N, C-alpha and C positions, 0 to 999 in steps of 0.2 A: 504494500499499500504506500502510495506517495505521501510525502509530508503534507502536501496541500490538502489531500483527501483526509488525512488524519486530523487536521485542524478544522475540518469543515463540520463542526459541531457547535451547538449552543454552549455547552459546558467547556470549561478550560481544561485541556488534557492534563496540564502540569499545575493546575490550581492558579489562584490570583495572588497568592502570598509569595514574597520573595524567597529565593533559595536560603535555607537555613545557614548555608556557608557565609552568605553576605551578611545576614543579621548577627551572626556570631562574631564577625569580624568588622562590625560597623565602625569601630574606632580606628581602623586602618583605612577607611575611605577618606581621601584628602578632601577637605572642605572646598566646595565649589569646583571640583575637578572637571575638566573637559574629559568626558567618559565615553568610551566605545564599548557597546555590548554586542558581541558577535553571536550569530545564529540564535537570536534572542527569542524566537518563538512567539508566544502570545503575549509578551511584554511584561510579565510579572516582575522581572529584575530591572529592566530599564525604567519602568514606572516608579518603583520603589527608590531607585537611585535618584531619579528627578525629585521625588519628594524630600530626599535628603539634601537637596540643593545642588546636585551635580548637573552640569550642562551635557545632556546625554544625546549621543547619536547611536542608533541601533539598527541592525539589519537582520533579515531572515529571508530565506528563498521563497517562502510561502506567502502569497497574497492574502490567503485566508487568515493566516497567523497575524499578519500586520494589521489587517482589518480589525481583529480582536484586540490587538495591542492598542490601537488607536481608541477603540471604544473604552478599554480599561483606563487609558490615560485621561480621557475626557471626564470619566467618572471621578478620577482622583484629582482633577483640577491641575494637571501638568501637561507639558507638550514636548516630549522627546522628539528628535528628528528621526522619524522612521523611514526605512528604505527597504525596498524589495531587491535583494541581491544574493546571488550564490556566494559562498565562502571563497570560491576560486576567482570570482569577478571583482571582489571587493578591492578598493584602492587602498592598499596598505601603506602608501607613502604619506597619508594624512596622519599626524601625530596627535597623541592624547596624553593627558596626565594620568589616566587610569584606563586600563584595558581589562574588561571582565569577560571571561570565557568559562561558561558553566554547561556542563554536560553536552559537549558537541562531539560525541564519540562515534559518529557515523562514518568516520574516515579510516581507511586502511593505513598502515604505517607509511606507505609510498605517498599517499595523498596528504597525510598529516604533516610531513616534513616541510613542504613549502608553506603551509598554514602556520606552523609554529614559527617559521622564519618571518612571516607577515606579522604575527603578534609582536614579535621583537621589534620589527621596523616601525610599528605603530606606536611604540612607547617614545614619548618625548624625553629628552635628557632628564634624568631624575624620575621618570614616570614609573608607575606601579602596575604590575600585572597581578591580577587575582584569578587564578585558574582552579576549577574544581571538576572532579570527575570520578570515574570508578577504576579500581584495580582489577586485575584479572579474576580474583576470587568472585567478583560480582556475578560472573556467568553461573557460578553454582547456586546463588541465591535466586537469580531470574526475577528480581523485583524492579527492573528498569534497565535501560540501555540495551545495546546490541548483544546477541548471543555469542559473539566472537571475541575471544580473550586478546587477540592481536590488536583489537581497537582500543584496548584499555591501557591505563598508565601505570608505571611504577615510579617510585621516588628516584631511583637510579636513572631511569629514562628522562624524566623531567629535569633532573639536575644536568644531565648531558645536553639537553635541548636548549637550555638557557644558561650557559656557563658564566656569562658575565654579570648575571643579576645578583645583587645582594639579597640573600633570602631572609625573609622575616618569619616564614613558616613553610616547612615541607613535611607533610605528615600523612602516613597511611593509617586509617582507623576504620572501625565499624560502627554503625549507628542505625537507628530505625528512622526511616523517613516517611513523611506523610505529605507529599507534594503533588496533589492531584492523583488521577489514576495512573499517570506515567511513572511515577517514582513513589512506590508504596511498599514498606516492609524493610526488613533488615538488609542493610547495604553495605558494600565494601567500597569505601570512599578514599579520596586522596586530594590534598589541598597543596597548592603552591601560591605563595605570595612573595613577590620579590620586586626589587627596585633597580631600575637601569642606572648606570653611571651618570652623574651630572655632566 
């Protein structure tokens, strides 16, 4: 099923509340940051970040998801700059103070490498990357994400992908998620929060 079909529902597949990863580390969100939310789906993270005072740009490949994101933003009284774009077509030369990458594990390792490079390019000097996803153990839980362990992250892999970032957090852990029907139940998670050189 395509992402656009998946998002062609009245209900929000991943809920309307922001990722618990973001709320748990709200103190690490730079005030007023020019922020990019990649593969942002139905807008739960970009809308919340805008409510925190960030100047948010967000994109997703699904027009249905973006329409729901705009509806959510209107209800919340904020106006992120929403764009329909694939992750491959995004202009990574535009730089931001904060880049947020939550659960975008639809990419194979070969497809992922240029996107990780894009995330790094999109960080302004001193910019912060906040990345959250699943470890390979998630496949055993089956409570969200793709069924392919190759699409998942390990701490070693993320450290190697972003070697010049000063890491504020790099952790693998397990937690119960309740983020819509898309992420529900015991989950094997990983966080990376790191700053680019100034």
